[in-house]
PDBQT receptor file of N, H, CA, C and O in Angstrom, charges set to zero:
ATOM      1  N   MET A   1       0.828  -1.187   0.000  1.00  0.00    +0.000 N 
ATOM      2  CA  MET A   1       0.000   0.000   0.000  1.00  0.00    +0.000 C 
ATOM      3  C   MET A   1       0.867   1.243   0.000  1.00  0.00    +0.000 C 
ATOM      4  O   MET A   1       0.433   2.312   0.431  1.00  0.00    +0.000 OA
ATOM      5  N   GLY A   2       2.075   1.106  -0.476  1.00  0.00    +0.000 N 
ATOM      6  H   GLY A   2       2.428   0.239  -0.825  1.00  0.00    +0.000 HD
ATOM      7  CA  GLY A   2       2.963   2.243  -0.490  1.00  0.00    +0.000 C 
ATOM      8  C   GLY A   2       3.040   2.907  -1.856  1.00  0.00    +0.000 C 
ATOM      9  O   GLY A   2       4.080   3.451  -2.230  1.00  0.00    +0.000 OA
ATOM     10  N   SER A   3       1.935   2.864  -2.605  1.00  0.00    +0.000 N 
ATOM     11  H   SER A   3       1.091   2.423  -2.302  1.00  0.00    +0.000 HD
ATOM     12  CA  SER A   3       1.975   3.469  -3.941  1.00  0.00    +0.000 C 
ATOM     13  C   SER A   3       1.902   4.992  -3.836  1.00  0.00    +0.000 C 
ATOM     14  O   SER A   3       1.204   5.555  -2.993  1.00  0.00    +0.000 OA
ATOM     15  N   SER A   4       2.646   5.622  -4.720  1.00  0.00    +0.000 N 
ATOM     16  H   SER A   4       3.213   5.165  -5.405  1.00  0.00    +0.000 HD
ATOM     17  CA  SER A   4       2.654   7.083  -4.689  1.00  0.00    +0.000 C 
ATOM     18  C   SER A   4       1.392   7.623  -5.362  1.00  0.00    +0.000 C 
ATOM     19  O   SER A   4       0.824   6.967  -6.235  1.00  0.00    +0.000 OA
ATOM     20  N   PRO A   5       0.958   8.803  -4.962  1.00  0.00    +0.000 N 
ATOM     21  CA  PRO A   5      -0.246   9.376  -5.579  1.00  0.00    +0.000 C 
ATOM     22  C   PRO A   5      -0.008   9.694  -7.050  1.00  0.00    +0.000 C 
ATOM     23  O   PRO A   5       1.097  10.053  -7.456  1.00  0.00    +0.000 OA
ATOM     24  N   LYS A   6      -1.061   9.555  -7.830  1.00  0.00    +0.000 N 
ATOM     25  H   LYS A   6      -1.959   9.263  -7.500  1.00  0.00    +0.000 HD
ATOM     26  CA  LYS A   6      -0.949   9.821  -9.256  1.00  0.00    +0.000 C 
ATOM     27  C   LYS A   6      -0.825  11.320  -9.483  1.00  0.00    +0.000 C 
ATOM     28  O   LYS A   6      -1.554  12.122  -8.899  1.00  0.00    +0.000 OA
ATOM     29  N   VAL A   7       0.111  11.672 -10.340  1.00  0.00    +0.000 N 
ATOM     30  H   VAL A   7       0.703  11.021 -10.814  1.00  0.00    +0.000 HD
ATOM     31  CA  VAL A   7       0.289  13.073 -10.677  1.00  0.00    +0.000 C 
ATOM     32  C   VAL A   7      -0.415  13.324 -12.010  1.00  0.00    +0.000 C 
ATOM     33  O   VAL A   7      -0.104  12.700 -13.024  1.00  0.00    +0.000 OA
ATOM     34  N   ILE A   8      -1.360  14.243 -11.983  1.00  0.00    +0.000 N 
ATOM     35  H   ILE A   8      -1.613  14.750 -11.159  1.00  0.00    +0.000 HD
ATOM     36  CA  ILE A   8      -2.106  14.577 -13.191  1.00  0.00    +0.000 C 
ATOM     37  C   ILE A   8      -1.639  15.943 -13.666  1.00  0.00    +0.000 C 
ATOM     38  O   ILE A   8      -1.768  16.946 -12.964  1.00  0.00    +0.000 OA
ATOM     39  N   LYS A   9      -1.099  15.955 -14.862  1.00  0.00    +0.000 N 
ATOM     40  H   LYS A   9      -0.994  15.140 -15.432  1.00  0.00    +0.000 HD
ATOM     41  CA  LYS A   9      -0.648  17.223 -15.418  1.00  0.00    +0.000 C 
ATOM     42  C   LYS A   9      -1.850  17.958 -15.997  1.00  0.00    +0.000 C 
ATOM     43  O   LYS A   9      -2.645  17.390 -16.746  1.00  0.00    +0.000 OA
ATOM     44  N   GLN A  10      -1.963  19.217 -15.640  1.00  0.00    +0.000 N 
ATOM     45  H   GLN A  10      -1.317  19.678 -15.031  1.00  0.00    +0.000 HD
ATOM     46  CA  GLN A  10      -3.081  20.015 -16.130  1.00  0.00    +0.000 C 
ATOM     47  C   GLN A  10      -2.553  21.177 -16.955  1.00  0.00    +0.000 C 
ATOM     48  O   GLN A  10      -1.545  21.801 -16.622  1.00  0.00    +0.000 OA
ATOM     49  N   ASP A  11      -3.254  21.443 -18.021  1.00  0.00    +0.000 N 
ATOM     50  H   ASP A  11      -4.073  20.937 -18.291  1.00  0.00    +0.000 HD
ATOM     51  CA  ASP A  11      -2.916  22.571 -18.885  1.00  0.00    +0.000 C 
ATOM     52  C   ASP A  11      -4.197  23.381 -19.104  1.00  0.00    +0.000 C 
ATOM     53  O   ASP A  11      -4.954  23.114 -20.037  1.00  0.00    +0.000 OA
ATOM     54  N   PRO A  12      -4.430  24.369 -18.242  1.00  0.00    +0.000 N 
ATOM     55  CA  PRO A  12      -5.692  25.110 -18.336  1.00  0.00    +0.000 C 
ATOM     56  C   PRO A  12      -5.892  25.806 -19.681  1.00  0.00    +0.000 C 
ATOM     57  O   PRO A  12      -7.022  25.923 -20.156  1.00  0.00    +0.000 OA
ATOM     58  N   GLU A  13      -4.817  26.262 -20.289  1.00  0.00    +0.000 N 
ATOM     59  H   GLU A  13      -3.900  26.167 -19.903  1.00  0.00    +0.000 HD
ATOM     60  CA  GLU A  13      -4.961  26.935 -21.583  1.00  0.00    +0.000 C 
ATOM     61  C   GLU A  13      -5.417  25.963 -22.659  1.00  0.00    +0.000 C 
ATOM     62  O   GLU A  13      -6.272  26.297 -23.478  1.00  0.00    +0.000 OA
ATOM     63  N   ALA A  14      -4.851  24.765 -22.662  1.00  0.00    +0.000 N 
ATOM     64  H   ALA A  14      -4.156  24.493 -21.996  1.00  0.00    +0.000 HD
ATOM     65  CA  ALA A  14      -5.258  23.760 -23.642  1.00  0.00    +0.000 C 
ATOM     66  C   ALA A  14      -6.697  23.324 -23.384  1.00  0.00    +0.000 C 
ATOM     67  O   ALA A  14      -7.462  23.111 -24.324  1.00  0.00    +0.000 OA
ATOM     68  N   ASP A  15      -7.068  23.192 -22.100  1.00  0.00    +0.000 N 
ATOM     69  H   ASP A  15      -6.446  23.365 -21.337  1.00  0.00    +0.000 HD
ATOM     70  CA  ASP A  15      -8.438  22.827 -21.765  1.00  0.00    +0.000 C 
ATOM     71  C   ASP A  15      -9.410  23.897 -22.238  1.00  0.00    +0.000 C 
ATOM     72  O   ASP A  15     -10.465  23.576 -22.784  1.00  0.00    +0.000 OA
ATOM     73  N   ALA A  16      -9.068  25.153 -22.036  1.00  0.00    +0.000 N 
ATOM     74  H   ALA A  16      -8.211  25.413 -21.592  1.00  0.00    +0.000 HD
ATOM     75  CA  ALA A  16      -9.935  26.257 -22.448  1.00  0.00    +0.000 C 
ATOM     76  C   ALA A  16     -10.056  26.303 -23.971  1.00  0.00    +0.000 C 
ATOM     77  O   ALA A  16     -11.142  26.528 -24.506  1.00  0.00    +0.000 OA
ATOM     78  N   ALA A  17      -8.950  26.090 -24.656  1.00  0.00    +0.000 N 
ATOM     79  H   ALA A  17      -8.069  25.906 -24.222  1.00  0.00    +0.000 HD
ATOM     80  CA  ALA A  17      -8.972  26.106 -26.121  1.00  0.00    +0.000 C 
ATOM     81  C   ALA A  17      -9.840  24.961 -26.649  1.00  0.00    +0.000 C 
ATOM     82  O   ALA A  17     -10.613  25.143 -27.589  1.00  0.00    +0.000 OA
ATOM     83  N   ALA A  18      -9.708  23.799 -26.047  1.00  0.00    +0.000 N 
ATOM     84  H   ALA A  18      -9.079  23.651 -25.283  1.00  0.00    +0.000 HD
ATOM     85  CA  ALA A  18     -10.504  22.652 -26.484  1.00  0.00    +0.000 C 
ATOM     86  C   ALA A  18     -11.986  22.900 -26.217  1.00  0.00    +0.000 C 
ATOM     87  O   ALA A  18     -12.832  22.561 -27.044  1.00  0.00    +0.000 OA
ATOM     88  N   ALA A  19     -12.299  23.486 -25.072  1.00  0.00    +0.000 N 
ATOM     89  H   ALA A  19     -11.612  23.761 -24.400  1.00  0.00    +0.000 HD
ATOM     90  CA  ALA A  19     -13.695  23.770 -24.742  1.00  0.00    +0.000 C 
ATOM     91  C   ALA A  19     -14.273  24.805 -25.693  1.00  0.00    +0.000 C 
ATOM     92  O   ALA A  19     -15.421  24.684 -26.119  1.00  0.00    +0.000 OA
ATOM     93  N   ALA A  20     -13.493  25.814 -26.027  1.00  0.00    +0.000 N 
ATOM     94  H   ALA A  20     -12.560  25.912 -25.681  1.00  0.00    +0.000 HD
ATOM     95  CA  ALA A  20     -13.959  26.848 -26.945  1.00  0.00    +0.000 C 
ATOM     96  C   ALA A  20     -14.194  26.267 -28.334  1.00  0.00    +0.000 C 
ATOM     97  O   ALA A  20     -15.178  26.603 -28.993  1.00  0.00    +0.000 OA
ATOM     98  N   GLU A  21     -13.297  25.401 -28.775  1.00  0.00    +0.000 N 
ATOM     99  H   GLU A  21     -12.498  25.128 -28.240  1.00  0.00    +0.000 HD
ATOM    100  CA  GLU A  21     -13.452  24.787 -30.098  1.00  0.00    +0.000 C 
ATOM    101  C   GLU A  21     -14.685  23.888 -30.135  1.00  0.00    +0.000 C 
ATOM    102  O   GLU A  21     -15.425  23.875 -31.119  1.00  0.00    +0.000 OA
ATOM    103  N   LYS A  22     -14.896  23.142 -29.061  1.00  0.00    +0.000 N 
ATOM    104  H   LYS A  22     -14.295  23.153 -28.262  1.00  0.00    +0.000 HD
ATOM    105  CA  LYS A  22     -16.060  22.263 -28.995  1.00  0.00    +0.000 C 
ATOM    106  C   LYS A  22     -17.350  23.086 -29.028  1.00  0.00    +0.000 C 
ATOM    107  O   LYS A  22     -18.303  22.734 -29.724  1.00  0.00    +0.000 OA
ATOM    108  N   ALA A  23     -17.369  24.185 -28.268  1.00  0.00    +0.000 N 
ATOM    109  H   ALA A  23     -16.595  24.471 -27.703  1.00  0.00    +0.000 HD
ATOM    110  CA  ALA A  23     -18.552  25.044 -28.240  1.00  0.00    +0.000 C 
ATOM    111  C   ALA A  23     -18.807  25.659 -29.612  1.00  0.00    +0.000 C 
ATOM    112  O   ALA A  23     -19.956  25.771 -30.040  1.00  0.00    +0.000 OA
ATOM    113  N   THR A  24     -17.749  26.054 -30.294  1.00  0.00    +0.000 N 
ATOM    114  H   THR A  24     -16.816  25.962 -29.946  1.00  0.00    +0.000 HD
ATOM    115  CA  THR A  24     -17.890  26.639 -31.626  1.00  0.00    +0.000 C 
ATOM    116  C   THR A  24     -18.469  25.620 -32.598  1.00  0.00    +0.000 C 
ATOM    117  O   THR A  24     -19.365  25.941 -33.377  1.00  0.00    +0.000 OA
ATOM    118  N   LEU A  25     -17.966  24.408 -32.555  1.00  0.00    +0.000 N 
ATOM    119  H   LEU A  25     -17.237  24.147 -31.922  1.00  0.00    +0.000 HD
ATOM    120  CA  LEU A  25     -18.467  23.361 -33.445  1.00  0.00    +0.000 C 
ATOM    121  C   LEU A  25     -19.939  23.069 -33.171  1.00  0.00    +0.000 C 
ATOM    122  O   LEU A  25     -20.725  22.886 -34.101  1.00  0.00    +0.000 OA
ATOM    123  N   GLU A  26     -20.310  23.026 -31.884  1.00  0.00    +0.000 N 
ATOM    124  H   GLU A  26     -19.672  23.175 -31.129  1.00  0.00    +0.000 HD
ATOM    125  CA  GLU A  26     -21.706  22.758 -31.539  1.00  0.00    +0.000 C 
ATOM    126  C   GLU A  26     -22.607  23.879 -32.014  1.00  0.00    +0.000 C 
ATOM    127  O   GLU A  26     -23.696  23.630 -32.532  1.00  0.00    +0.000 OA
ATOM    128  N   THR A  27     -22.156  25.119 -31.838  1.00  0.00    +0.000 N 
ATOM    129  H   THR A  27     -21.272  25.321 -31.417  1.00  0.00    +0.000 HD
ATOM    130  CA  THR A  27     -22.946  26.271 -32.272  1.00  0.00    +0.000 C 
ATOM    131  C   THR A  27     -23.124  26.261 -33.776  1.00  0.00    +0.000 C 
ATOM    132  O   THR A  27     -24.225  26.501 -34.274  1.00  0.00    +0.000 OA
ATOM    133  N   ASN A  28     -22.048  25.984 -34.509  1.00  0.00    +0.000 N 
ATOM    134  H   ASN A  28     -21.154  25.789 -34.105  1.00  0.00    +0.000 HD
ATOM    135  CA  ASN A  28     -22.138  25.940 -35.963  1.00  0.00    +0.000 C 
ATOM    136  C   ASN A  28     -23.084  24.837 -36.427  1.00  0.00    +0.000 C 
ATOM    137  O   ASN A  28     -23.832  25.017 -37.388  1.00  0.00    +0.000 OA
ATOM    138  N   ALA A  29     -23.049  23.707 -35.746  1.00  0.00    +0.000 N 
ATOM    139  H   ALA A  29     -22.442  23.561 -34.965  1.00  0.00    +0.000 HD
ATOM    140  CA  ALA A  29     -23.935  22.602 -36.107  1.00  0.00    +0.000 C 
ATOM    141  C   ALA A  29     -25.391  22.985 -35.867  1.00  0.00    +0.000 C 
ATOM    142  O   ALA A  29     -26.263  22.667 -36.675  1.00  0.00    +0.000 OA
ATOM    143  N   LYS A  30     -25.649  23.666 -34.761  1.00  0.00    +0.000 N 
ATOM    144  H   LYS A  30     -24.940  23.925 -34.104  1.00  0.00    +0.000 HD
ATOM    145  CA  LYS A  30     -27.022  24.088 -34.466  1.00  0.00    +0.000 C 
ATOM    146  C   LYS A  30     -27.505  25.109 -35.487  1.00  0.00    +0.000 C 
ATOM    147  O   LYS A  30     -28.655  25.059 -35.925  1.00  0.00    +0.000 OA
ATOM    148  N   LYS A  31     -26.631  26.032 -35.864  1.00  0.00    +0.000 N 
ATOM    149  H   LYS A  31     -25.697  26.072 -35.509  1.00  0.00    +0.000 HD
ATOM    150  CA  LYS A  31     -27.011  27.031 -36.870  1.00  0.00    +0.000 C 
ATOM    151  C   LYS A  31     -27.289  26.365 -38.206  1.00  0.00    +0.000 C 
ATOM    152  O   LYS A  31     -28.226  26.744 -38.908  1.00  0.00    +0.000 OA
ATOM    153  N   ALA A  32     -26.484  25.379 -38.560  1.00  0.00    +0.000 N 
ATOM    154  H   ALA A  32     -25.723  25.071 -37.989  1.00  0.00    +0.000 HD
ATOM    155  CA  ALA A  32     -26.684  24.677 -39.828  1.00  0.00    +0.000 C 
ATOM    156  C   ALA A  32     -28.011  23.924 -39.808  1.00  0.00    +0.000 C 
ATOM    157  O   ALA A  32     -28.722  23.895 -40.813  1.00  0.00    +0.000 OA
ATOM    158  N   GLN A  33     -28.349  23.317 -38.675  1.00  0.00    +0.000 N 
ATOM    159  H   GLN A  33     -27.772  23.341 -37.859  1.00  0.00    +0.000 HD
ATOM    160  CA  GLN A  33     -29.621  22.606 -38.570  1.00  0.00    +0.000 C 
ATOM    161  C   GLN A  33     -30.780  23.578 -38.720  1.00  0.00    +0.000 C 
ATOM    162  O   GLN A  33     -31.759  23.292 -39.408  1.00  0.00    +0.000 OA
ATOM    163  N   ARG A  34     -30.658  24.740 -38.064  1.00  0.00    +0.000 N 
ATOM    164  H   ARG A  34     -29.862  24.972 -37.505  1.00  0.00    +0.000 HD
ATOM    165  CA  ARG A  34     -31.707  25.740 -38.164  1.00  0.00    +0.000 C 
ATOM    166  C   ARG A  34     -31.841  26.237 -39.599  1.00  0.00    +0.000 C 
ATOM    167  O   ARG A  34     -32.949  26.435 -40.098  1.00  0.00    +0.000 OA
ATOM    168  N   ARG A  35     -30.704  26.434 -40.253  1.00  0.00    +0.000 N 
ATOM    169  H   ARG A  35     -29.804  26.273 -39.847  1.00  0.00    +0.000 HD
ATOM    170  CA  ARG A  35     -30.710  26.951 -41.620  1.00  0.00    +0.000 C 
ATOM    171  C   ARG A  35     -31.419  25.979 -42.555  1.00  0.00    +0.000 C 
ATOM    172  O   ARG A  35     -32.244  26.395 -43.369  1.00  0.00    +0.000 OA
ATOM    173  N   THR A  36     -31.108  24.694 -42.448  1.00  0.00    +0.000 N 
ATOM    174  H   THR A  36     -30.438  24.357 -41.787  1.00  0.00    +0.000 HD
ATOM    175  CA  THR A  36     -31.746  23.720 -43.334  1.00  0.00    +0.000 C 
ATOM    176  C   THR A  36     -33.216  23.573 -42.980  1.00  0.00    +0.000 C 
ATOM    177  O   THR A  36     -34.037  23.339 -43.867  1.00  0.00    +0.000 OA
ATOM    178  N   ALA A  37     -33.567  23.703 -41.717  1.00  0.00    +0.000 N 
ATOM    179  H   ALA A  37     -32.900  23.893 -40.996  1.00  0.00    +0.000 HD
ATOM    180  CA  ALA A  37     -34.971  23.611 -41.312  1.00  0.00    +0.000 C 
ATOM    181  C   ALA A  37     -35.750  24.797 -41.867  1.00  0.00    +0.000 C 
ATOM    182  O   ALA A  37     -36.892  24.642 -42.300  1.00  0.00    +0.000 OA
ATOM    183  N   ASN A  38     -35.143  25.975 -41.858  1.00  0.00    +0.000 N 
ATOM    184  H   ASN A  38     -34.216  26.101 -41.506  1.00  0.00    +0.000 HD
ATOM    185  CA  ASN A  38     -35.821  27.160 -42.378  1.00  0.00    +0.000 C 
ATOM    186  C   ASN A  38     -36.025  27.068 -43.886  1.00  0.00    +0.000 C 
ATOM    187  O   ASN A  38     -37.062  27.493 -44.395  1.00  0.00    +0.000 OA
ATOM    188  N   GLN A  39     -35.066  26.527 -44.595  1.00  0.00    +0.000 N 
ATOM    189  H   GLN A  39     -34.224  26.181 -44.182  1.00  0.00    +0.000 HD
ATOM    190  CA  GLN A  39     -35.177  26.453 -46.047  1.00  0.00    +0.000 C 
ATOM    191  C   GLN A  39     -36.227  25.432 -46.471  1.00  0.00    +0.000 C 
ATOM    192  O   GLN A  39     -36.804  25.548 -47.552  1.00  0.00    +0.000 OA
ATOM    193  N   SER A  40     -36.477  24.442 -45.634  1.00  0.00    +0.000 N 
ATOM    194  H   SER A  40     -36.009  24.348 -44.756  1.00  0.00    +0.000 HD
ATOM    195  CA  SER A  40     -37.445  23.430 -46.011  1.00  0.00    +0.000 C 
ATOM    196  C   SER A  40     -38.857  23.790 -45.555  1.00  0.00    +0.000 C 
ATOM    197  O   SER A  40     -39.815  23.106 -45.916  1.00  0.00    +0.000 OA
ATOM    198  N   SER A  41     -38.997  24.855 -44.765  1.00  0.00    +0.000 N 
ATOM    199  H   SER A  41     -38.220  25.410 -44.471  1.00  0.00    +0.000 HD
ATOM    200  CA  SER A  41     -40.325  25.242 -44.307  1.00  0.00    +0.000 C 
ATOM    201  C   SER A  41     -41.027  26.090 -45.368  1.00  0.00    +0.000 C 
ATOM    202  O   SER A  41     -40.403  26.517 -46.339  1.00  0.00    +0.000 OA
ATOM    203  N   ALA A  42     -42.306  26.329 -45.182  1.00  0.00    +0.000 N 
ATOM    204  H   ALA A  42     -42.813  25.982 -44.393  1.00  0.00    +0.000 HD
ATOM    205  CA  ALA A  42     -43.083  27.091 -46.163  1.00  0.00    +0.000 C 
ATOM    206  C   ALA A  42     -42.583  28.529 -46.260  1.00  0.00    +0.000 C 
ATOM    207  O   ALA A  42     -42.458  29.064 -47.362  1.00  0.00    +0.000 OA
ATOM    208  N   LEU A  43     -42.300  29.149 -45.141  1.00  0.00    +0.000 N 
ATOM    209  H   LEU A  43     -42.402  28.714 -44.246  1.00  0.00    +0.000 HD
ATOM    210  CA  LEU A  43     -41.829  30.531 -45.171  1.00  0.00    +0.000 C 
ATOM    211  C   LEU A  43     -40.367  30.610 -45.578  1.00  0.00    +0.000 C 
ATOM    212  O   LEU A  43     -39.968  31.527 -46.296  1.00  0.00    +0.000 OA
ATOM    213  N   GLY A  44     -39.576  29.660 -45.126  1.00  0.00    +0.000 N 
ATOM    214  H   GLY A  44     -39.901  28.915 -44.543  1.00  0.00    +0.000 HD
ATOM    215  CA  GLY A  44     -38.149  29.690 -45.428  1.00  0.00    +0.000 C 
ATOM    216  C   GLY A  44     -37.869  29.575 -46.904  1.00  0.00    +0.000 C 
ATOM    217  O   GLY A  44     -36.903  30.163 -47.393  1.00  0.00    +0.000 OA
ATOM    218  N   GLY A  45     -38.678  28.842 -47.624  1.00  0.00    +0.000 N 
ATOM    219  H   GLY A  45     -39.462  28.365 -47.227  1.00  0.00    +0.000 HD
ATOM    220  CA  GLY A  45     -38.472  28.694 -49.056  1.00  0.00    +0.000 C 
ATOM    221  C   GLY A  45     -38.689  29.991 -49.805  1.00  0.00    +0.000 C 
ATOM    222  O   GLY A  45     -38.074  30.217 -50.848  1.00  0.00    +0.000 OA
ATOM    223  N   SER A  46     -39.557  30.848 -49.288  1.00  0.00    +0.000 N 
ATOM    224  H   SER A  46     -40.057  30.664 -48.441  1.00  0.00    +0.000 HD
ATOM    225  CA  SER A  46     -39.827  32.112 -49.967  1.00  0.00    +0.000 C 
ATOM    226  C   SER A  46     -38.795  33.171 -49.614  1.00  0.00    +0.000 C 
ATOM    227  O   SER A  46     -38.796  34.252 -50.202  1.00  0.00    +0.000 OA
ATOM    228  N   LEU A  47     -37.928  32.884 -48.677  1.00  0.00    +0.000 N 
ATOM    229  H   LEU A  47     -37.927  32.005 -48.199  1.00  0.00    +0.000 HD
ATOM    230  CA  LEU A  47     -36.928  33.858 -48.263  1.00  0.00    +0.000 C 
ATOM    231  C   LEU A  47     -35.642  33.757 -49.074  1.00  0.00    +0.000 C 
ATOM    232  O   LEU A  47     -34.667  34.443 -48.769  1.00  0.00    +0.000 OA
ATOM    233  N   ASP A  48     -35.627  32.933 -50.079  1.00  0.00    +0.000 N 
ATOM    234  H   ASP A  48     -36.419  32.376 -50.327  1.00  0.00    +0.000 HD
ATOM    235  CA  ASP A  48     -34.435  32.796 -50.917  1.00  0.00    +0.000 C 
ATOM    236  C   ASP A  48     -34.314  34.035 -51.796  1.00  0.00    +0.000 C 
ATOM    237  O   ASP A  48     -35.046  34.187 -52.775  1.00  0.00    +0.000 OA
ATOM    238  N   THR A  49     -33.383  34.921 -51.439  1.00  0.00    +0.000 N 
ATOM    239  H   THR A  49     -32.789  34.798 -50.644  1.00  0.00    +0.000 HD
ATOM    240  CA  THR A  49     -33.253  36.196 -52.149  1.00  0.00    +0.000 C 
ATOM    241  C   THR A  49     -32.048  36.200 -53.068  1.00  0.00    +0.000 C 
ATOM    242  O   THR A  49     -31.580  37.269 -53.461  1.00  0.00    +0.000 OA
ATOM    243  N   SER A  50     -31.536  35.040 -53.418  1.00  0.00    +0.000 N 
ATOM    244  H   SER A  50     -31.916  34.171 -53.100  1.00  0.00    +0.000 HD
ATOM    245  CA  SER A  50     -30.320  34.992 -54.222  1.00  0.00    +0.000 C 
ATOM    246  C   SER A  50     -30.539  35.537 -55.628  1.00  0.00    +0.000 C 
ATOM    247  O   SER A  50     -29.605  36.068 -56.229  1.00  0.00    +0.000 OA
ATOM    248  N   ASN A  51     -31.755  35.418 -56.168  1.00  0.00    +0.000 N 
ATOM    249  H   ASN A  51     -32.514  34.987 -55.680  1.00  0.00    +0.000 HD
ATOM    250  CA  ASN A  51     -31.969  35.895 -57.531  1.00  0.00    +0.000 C 
ATOM    251  C   ASN A  51     -33.162  36.841 -57.630  1.00  0.00    +0.000 C 
ATOM    252  O   ASN A  51     -33.694  37.062 -58.718  1.00  0.00    +0.000 OA
ATOM    253  N   LYS A  52     -33.576  37.391 -56.512  1.00  0.00    +0.000 N 
ATOM    254  H   LYS A  52     -33.144  37.211 -55.628  1.00  0.00    +0.000 HD
ATOM    255  CA  LYS A  52     -34.714  38.312 -56.522  1.00  0.00    +0.000 C 
ATOM    256  C   LYS A  52     -34.226  39.719 -56.234  1.00  0.00    +0.000 C 
ATOM    257  O   LYS A  52     -33.324  39.918 -55.420  1.00  0.00    +0.000 OA
ATOM    258  N   LYS A  53     -34.822  40.690 -56.901  1.00  0.00    +0.000 N 
ATOM    259  H   LYS A  53     -35.555  40.528 -57.562  1.00  0.00    +0.000 HD
ATOM    260  CA  LYS A  53     -34.465  42.078 -56.646  1.00  0.00    +0.000 C 
ATOM    261  C   LYS A  53     -35.388  42.640 -55.599  1.00  0.00    +0.000 C 
ATOM    262  O   LYS A  53     -36.569  42.297 -55.546  1.00  0.00    +0.000 OA
ATOM    263  N   THR A  54     -34.843  43.509 -54.762  1.00  0.00    +0.000 N 
ATOM    264  H   THR A  54     -33.884  43.787 -54.805  1.00  0.00    +0.000 HD
ATOM    265  CA  THR A  54     -35.654  44.144 -53.746  1.00  0.00    +0.000 C 
ATOM    266  C   THR A  54     -35.682  45.637 -54.001  1.00  0.00    +0.000 C 
ATOM    267  O   THR A  54     -34.879  46.170 -54.767  1.00  0.00    +0.000 OA
ATOM    268  N   THR A  55     -36.612  46.296 -53.352  1.00  0.00    +0.000 N 
ATOM    269  H   THR A  55     -37.264  45.864 -52.730  1.00  0.00    +0.000 HD
ATOM    270  CA  THR A  55     -36.697  47.747 -53.494  1.00  0.00    +0.000 C 
ATOM    271  C   THR A  55     -35.914  48.452 -52.400  1.00  0.00    +0.000 C 
ATOM    272  O   THR A  55     -35.883  49.682 -52.362  1.00  0.00    +0.000 OA
ATOM    273  N   LEU A  56     -35.298  47.717 -51.532  1.00  0.00    +0.000 N 
ATOM    274  H   LEU A  56     -35.324  46.718 -51.563  1.00  0.00    +0.000 HD
ATOM    275  CA  LEU A  56     -34.502  48.339 -50.476  1.00  0.00    +0.000 C 
ATOM    276  C   LEU A  56     -33.246  48.957 -51.072  1.00  0.00    +0.000 C 
ATOM    277  O   LEU A  56     -32.631  48.379 -51.967  1.00  0.00    +0.000 OA
ATOM    278  N   GLY A  57     -32.877  50.096 -50.591  1.00  0.00    +0.000 N 
ATOM    279  H   GLY A  57     -33.377  50.565 -49.863  1.00  0.00    +0.000 HD
ATOM    280  CA  GLY A  57     -31.684  50.763 -51.086  1.00  0.00    +0.000 C 
ATOM    281  C   GLY A  57     -31.992  51.806 -52.136  1.00  0.00    +0.000 C 
ATOM    282  O   GLY A  57     -31.129  52.623 -52.457  1.00  0.00    +0.000 OA
ATOM    283  N   GLY A  58     -33.182  51.805 -52.675  1.00  0.00    +0.000 N 
ATOM    284  H   GLY A  58     -33.883  51.141 -52.414  1.00  0.00    +0.000 HD
ATOM    285  CA  GLY A  58     -33.613  52.836 -53.600  1.00  0.00    +0.000 C 
ATOM    286  C   GLY A  58     -32.901  52.830 -54.936  1.00  0.00    +0.000 C 
ATOM    287  O   GLY A  58     -33.137  53.729 -55.744  1.00  0.00    +0.000 OA
ATOM    288  N   GLY A  59     -32.042  51.864 -55.209  1.00  0.00    +0.000 N 
ATOM    289  H   GLY A  59     -31.850  51.134 -54.553  1.00  0.00    +0.000 HD
ATOM    290  CA  GLY A  59     -31.300  51.876 -56.451  1.00  0.00    +0.000 C 
ATOM    291  C   GLY A  59     -32.039  51.164 -57.503  1.00  0.00    +0.000 C 
ATOM    292  O   GLY A  59     -31.565  51.069 -58.635  1.00  0.00    +0.000 OA
TER     293      GLY A  59
């Protein structure tokens, strides 16, 4: 029973960077899900303004 305690090396900066990257990936995934859900809905399909002209801007 004379085993020495385990030494755990901690790197708070690496942990924070990993957590931030994970959060960013999750947020991007949620936004992508929302985006595809909006495009497939009745209102979202009409919001495609890629080839429609608007009167905003007065030009």
